[in-house]
C-alpha positions as CSV (number, residue, x, y, z in Angstrom):
1,M,109.0,9.8,160.6
2,V,110.8,6.1,159.6
3,A,111.5,6.5,155.5
4,L,110.8,2.9,153.8
5,A,112.5,2.1,150.6
6,A,112.5,-1.3,148.5
7,I,115.1,-4.2,148.8
8,P,116.2,-5.5,145.7
9,L,115.2,-9.2,147.0
10,A,116.5,-12.7,145.0
11,V,116.4,-15.8,146.9
12,C,118.5,-18.7,146.5
13,G,117.0,-21.9,147.2
14,P,118.5,-24.4,149.7
15,G,121.9,-26.5,148.8
16,E,122.0,-24.5,145.2
17,P,125.6,-25.8,144.1
18,A,126.4,-22.3,142.7
19,S,125.6,-20.2,145.6
20,E,128.0,-22.5,147.9
21,A,130.7,-22.5,145.2
22,S,130.1,-18.3,145.2
23,S,130.8,-18.1,148.6
24,A,133.3,-20.1,150.0
25,E,135.7,-18.8,147.1
26,A,134.6,-15.3,147.6
27,G,135.8,-16.0,151.5
28,G,131.7,-15.2,152.7
29,P,129.8,-16.8,155.6
30,V,130.0,-20.2,156.9
31,L,126.4,-21.7,155.5
32,P,124.8,-22.1,158.5
33,T,123.1,-25.9,159.1
34,Q,119.6,-24.6,159.1
35,G,119.0,-21.3,158.4
36,V,119.8,-18.0,156.2
37,Y,122.9,-16.4,154.9
38,G,123.6,-13.4,152.1
39,R,124.4,-10.1,151.5
40,S,123.0,-6.9,152.6
41,P,124.2,-3.1,152.4
42,A,127.7,-2.6,153.8
43,A,128.3,-1.0,157.2
44,A,127.9,2.7,157.2
45,G,129.6,4.5,159.6
46,G,130.5,1.8,161.3
47,I,126.9,1.2,162.1
48,P,126.2,-2.6,160.5
49,S,122.9,-3.4,158.5
50,V,120.5,-5.1,160.8
51,I,118.3,-8.2,159.2
52,M,115.3,-8.6,161.5
53,L,113.0,-12.3,160.2
54,T,109.2,-12.2,162.1
55,H,107.8,-15.9,161.6
56,V,104.4,-16.1,160.0
57,A,101.4,-17.2,162.4
58,G,101.4,-20.9,162.5
59,T,105.4,-21.1,161.9
60,D,107.3,-23.2,164.0
61,V,109.9,-20.9,165.8
62,P,111.4,-21.3,169.4
63,D,110.8,-18.4,171.9
64,A,114.0,-15.9,172.2
65,D,116.1,-15.3,175.2
66,E,114.9,-12.1,177.2
67,G,117.6,-12.1,180.0
68,A,119.3,-9.5,180.9
69,V,122.5,-8.2,178.5
70,T,126.0,-6.7,180.3
71,I,128.4,-4.4,178.4
72,D,131.6,-4.1,180.2
73,Q,133.6,-1.2,179.8
74,F,137.4,-2.6,180.6
75,G,141.5,-1.8,178.6
76,L,139.3,1.5,177.3
77,T,136.8,-0.8,175.4
78,F,133.2,-1.3,175.4
79,S,133.0,-5.9,175.7
80,P,131.1,-6.7,173.3
81,T,131.1,-4.1,170.9
82,R,127.7,-5.3,169.1
83,I,124.7,-6.7,171.2
84,V,121.3,-7.7,169.9
85,T,118.4,-7.5,172.5
86,R,115.0,-6.6,172.5
87,P,112.7,-3.2,174.1
88,G,112.7,-3.2,177.6
89,V,114.9,-5.6,178.5
90,S,117.5,-4.8,181.2
91,V,121.3,-3.9,179.5
92,V,124.0,-3.2,182.3
93,F,127.1,-1.9,181.9
94,T,130.0,-2.2,184.4
95,N,133.3,-1.3,184.9
96,S,135.9,-3.5,185.3
97,E,138.5,-1.4,185.6
98,A,141.4,-1.5,188.7
99,A,141.7,3.4,188.6
100,V,140.1,4.4,185.4
101,A,136.7,6.2,185.6
102,H,134.0,6.1,182.3
103,N,131.2,7.4,180.5
104,V,128.2,6.2,179.0
105,R,126.1,8.2,177.0
106,V,123.1,5.4,174.6
107,R,121.1,7.2,172.3
108,A,118.9,6.5,169.1
109,V,120.6,5.9,165.4
110,G,120.3,9.7,164.1
111,D,118.9,10.9,167.2
112,T,119.7,14.0,169.7
113,V,118.4,12.8,173.0
114,D,120.1,10.7,175.3
115,V,118.3,6.9,176.8
116,L,121.6,7.3,179.2
117,D,124.4,10.0,180.4
118,A,125.9,8.9,183.6
119,D,129.6,8.6,184.5
120,A,130.7,4.7,185.6
121,N,133.5,4.3,188.3
122,P,135.5,1.5,188.6
123,G,133.3,-0.7,190.2
124,E,130.2,0.7,189.7
125,R,126.7,-1.1,187.3
126,L,124.6,1.3,185.4
127,T,121.1,0.2,184.3
128,V,119.3,0.9,180.7
129,E,116.6,-0.3,179.3
130,L,116.2,1.0,174.9
131,P,112.7,1.9,175.1
132,A,112.1,1.2,170.9
133,P,113.0,-0.8,168.1
134,G,116.3,0.0,166.6
135,G,119.6,1.2,166.9
136,Y,121.5,2.8,169.6
137,D,124.3,4.5,169.7
138,V,126.8,3.7,172.7
139,L,129.6,5.8,174.0
140,C,132.3,7.5,176.6
141,D,132.6,10.9,176.8
142,M,135.5,10.2,178.6
143,H,137.7,8.8,175.7
144,P,135.8,9.0,172.5
145,G,137.5,5.9,170.9
146,M,135.9,4.2,173.2
147,T,132.6,3.2,171.1
148,A,129.4,-0.5,170.8
149,F,126.5,-0.7,169.1
150,M,123.4,-2.0,170.8
151,F,120.4,-2.8,168.6
152,A,116.6,-3.9,170.3
153,S,114.5,-5.4,167.8
154,D,111.4,-7.5,167.8
155,A,111.5,-10.1,165.4
156,T,112.0,-13.6,165.7
157,H,115.3,-13.9,164.1
158,T,118.4,-10.9,164.2
159,A,121.4,-10.4,162.6
160,L,123.8,-7.9,162.7
161,A,126.0,-7.9,159.9
162,E,129.8,-7.9,159.4
163,T,131.4,-4.8,158.1
164,D,131.2,-6.1,154.2
165,G,127.9,-6.5,154.3
166,T,127.6,-10.2,154.7
167,F,125.5,-12.1,157.8
168,V,124.0,-15.4,159.1
169,L,121.0,-16.4,160.8
170,E,121.8,-19.6,162.4
171,D,119.0,-22.5,163.7
172,V,115.8,-20.4,161.3
173,P,113.6,-23.3,161.4
174,P,111.7,-24.0,157.9
175,G,108.6,-21.6,157.4
176,T,107.0,-18.3,156.0
177,Y,109.0,-15.3,157.3
178,T,108.7,-11.3,157.1
179,L,112.0,-10.1,156.1
180,Q,113.2,-6.5,156.9
181,L,116.3,-4.5,156.9
182,W,117.4,-2.3,158.9
183,T,120.1,0.7,157.4
184,A,121.9,3.2,159.8
185,D,120.9,5.7,156.4
186,D,117.9,4.6,155.3
187,R,116.9,2.8,158.8
188,V,114.0,0.6,158.9
189,H,113.3,-0.9,155.1
190,E,109.8,-2.4,153.5
191,P,109.6,-5.6,154.8
192,R,109.3,-9.3,152.4
193,R,107.4,-12.2,152.6
194,I,110.1,-15.0,152.2
195,E,110.2,-18.9,152.6
196,V,112.5,-20.9,154.4
197,G,113.4,-23.9,153.4
198,T,115.4,-27.2,154.8
199,G,118.7,-26.8,155.3
200,H,120.1,-22.7,154.1
201,T,118.7,-20.2,152.0
202,G,120.5,-17.6,150.4
203,I,119.4,-13.9,150.8
204,D,120.7,-10.7,147.9
205,L,120.0,-7.8,150.2
206,A,122.6,-5.3,148.9
207,L,121.1,-2.4,147.5
208,P,121.8,-1.2,143.9
209,G,124.6,1.3,143.0
């Protein structure tokens, strides 16, 4: 059962001087020329919050890129360590090490069933398709320090927040959107409707406590 929780939602109008000054003074994210920025809950157990915007019918938005994504294993790290993709799109794991074997274990956050569990020798490629929206842990059983995070999203625009919860969604056209927050602790939160104006729109999704 997916847990639902209310989101305290504060939306600032585009170009509000106080919001811009506070963000800059606090060393916050660089504001997008056109898009949405703000703060969400901080990362939990190293897993970031995820912010999703889905346009309401009639809003003019660009088509999403649905090409395959590649994650390499080199220098005892996954690269990149965080990706956003769509359910059913191929994620390709490569091993560019000269002589080091790896393993790739993929499972949904909080689940015990593996989506993928296979060894990857140097030069080998493994392909997996994430079956459903949500977050997925990526591990290497041979090297416990190797981790990555993947998020499968059906939303029009998706952003992985920084460790402190700050986020930026670039190039979000003006219009009406459904906003949904995903966190590792509570999974999917109750969706809300927001209006994105011309310029940058600020949103506060930080949970109380």
